[in-house]
N, C-alpha and C positions, 0 to 999 in steps of 0.2 A: 504494500500500500504506500502511495506517494503522499507526502505531507505538503499541503498548500500553504502558501504564505499570503498574508493580507489581513485586513480588518473585517470583523463581522459588522453587520448592520447595527447591532446593539452598541458596539464599541464606538462607532461613528456618531450615533445619536447622543450617547452620553457625553462625548467630547464636545459636540455642538452645544449641548445644554449648559455645560460648564463654562464654555467661552461666552455664551450669551449672558449668563449671570455675572461674570466678571466685567463685561462691557457695560452692563446696566449699572453696576456699582461704580465704575470708573467715570462714566459720562458726566456727572455733575462737577467733579473736580477738574475734568478736562475742559468744560465750558468756562469755569472760573479762570483757568490758566490762559485760555484763549483771550478772554476779556482783559485780563491783567496785561498780557503782552500787547494787545491792541492799544490799551490805555497808555502804556509806557512808550510805545512807538509814536503815538500822536502827540503826547506831551513833549517828548524829546525833539520831534520835528518843529514844534512851535518854539521851544526854547532855542534851538539851533538857529532858526530864522531870526529870532530876536537878537541873538548874539551877532549874527551876520549883519543885520541892519545897523546895530550899534557900531560895529567895527568899520563898516562902510562910511558912516557919518564921520567918524574920526579920520579915516583915510582920505576922504574926499573934502574934508574941511567945511561941510555944509549940512543942511537938513536932509535927512533920509527918513522916509516915512514907511511904516508897516501899517497897512490899512486893510480892514475887513471889507470884503466885497461880495455882493450877491452873485457876480459873474466875473471872477478873477481871471479866467482864461479867455475872456472876450477880446476882440481886436482893440477895443477902446474901453478898458475897465474903469470903473468908478468906485470910489470909496463908498461903502454902504451907509446909508442914513437910517435905514429901517433895521428890523431885526432879522431880515432874511426869511427864506421859506420856512414856515412853521415856527417862527420865533426862536430859531436855534443859534443865533449869534454868529460867532467866529467860525463855526463848523462849516459854513458855506464857502469858506476859503479866504485867502488874503493875497496881497501882492506887496512888494517892496519897491520903492522908486526913489530916485534922487530928486528932491523938490527944488529945482533950480530957481524958480520964480517966487518961492516962499508963499504959495497960495493955499497950501494944504490940500490941494487937489491935483490929480495927475493931468498933465497936458501932453499933447502929442510930441513935443520936443524934449520931454524929459525921459531919461532912460529907466526902463523897468529892469530891476536888478534880479528879482526872483519872484516866482509865482507858485502858490500852493492852491491846488484845486479843492473842490469840496471833499470833506472827509465823510465818506459814506458809512464807515464802520461805527460811527459814534452819533448819539442823539443830539447833543448840544455842547457848545462851549460858551457859557454865558458869563458876562462881565458884571461886576458889582455896580457899575455906572454905565452910562450910554457911551462908552468908549468905543469908537469906531476906528480910531487911528492912534498909533503910538509914534510920536515924532522924536527923533534923536537929533540933538544939536551936534556941532563940531566937537564939543567937549565929551560927548558920549552920554550926556544927561538927557532925560526926557522932559517934555513940557506938560506932563499929565498932572502936576501938582501933588496931590496926595497919592498914596499907593492905590493900585487897582487890583482887584481880586478876580481871577478867572476860574470858573469851575468847569472842569472837564468831566463829561459823563452824560447824565440824563436819566430818564425813567427806566431804561433797560439795564442800568448798572447799579449794583449795590453800593452803598456809601463807602464800604471798605475798599472798593475797586476804584471809585472816582478819585480825582486828584484836584487839589486847589493850588493854583499858581499865583504868587504875589509879585507884582511889578512895582518897584519903587521909583521915586523921582530921580534917583541916581543912575537909572538905566539898567539896573540889574533885575533879573527875574529869578525866582527860586520856587521850588516845590515846597509848599507849607505842610502838606500831609494829605490824608484821605479826604473824602467828601464832607466830613464833619469838622475839618480844620478851619481856622480863620487866619487872616493876615494880621500881624501886629500893627 
């Protein structure tokens, strides 16, 4: 009699059942990990663009503006005056330009230095005030007056995953903590 090698149907079904149980147990923590990575990536992109705008203002010796826009990738982008689609603030995107005529608005003769399109993976980036632009002077300082608080996240993100970013008049931005944190 010859011995056959392989798996029986019962062995395969038991293995599939065990794998399904393990996946069901791991899925919630996997979702949390994905949200946490998405949050970190988007916050880091925003902070990198802020540092870039600040360094360009110092390098160029003039006003460089990072402004929220409802259509940052348009041929003629405009700084957003409203809250964007669905009231989601900075999540609709932003662009950075050298404000040569000091008008606080982009004109066709002014170079656009960087563009960030809409962030579709996040619900909102809301500001503590109606801050639609952050202007950096040649010294690297901003013209925002008091510090501005930006909350990254929204309804689909738990408070422990959300992030609060504080922007001070000195032109520095930092992460203050999770969604329950406040800026000093």
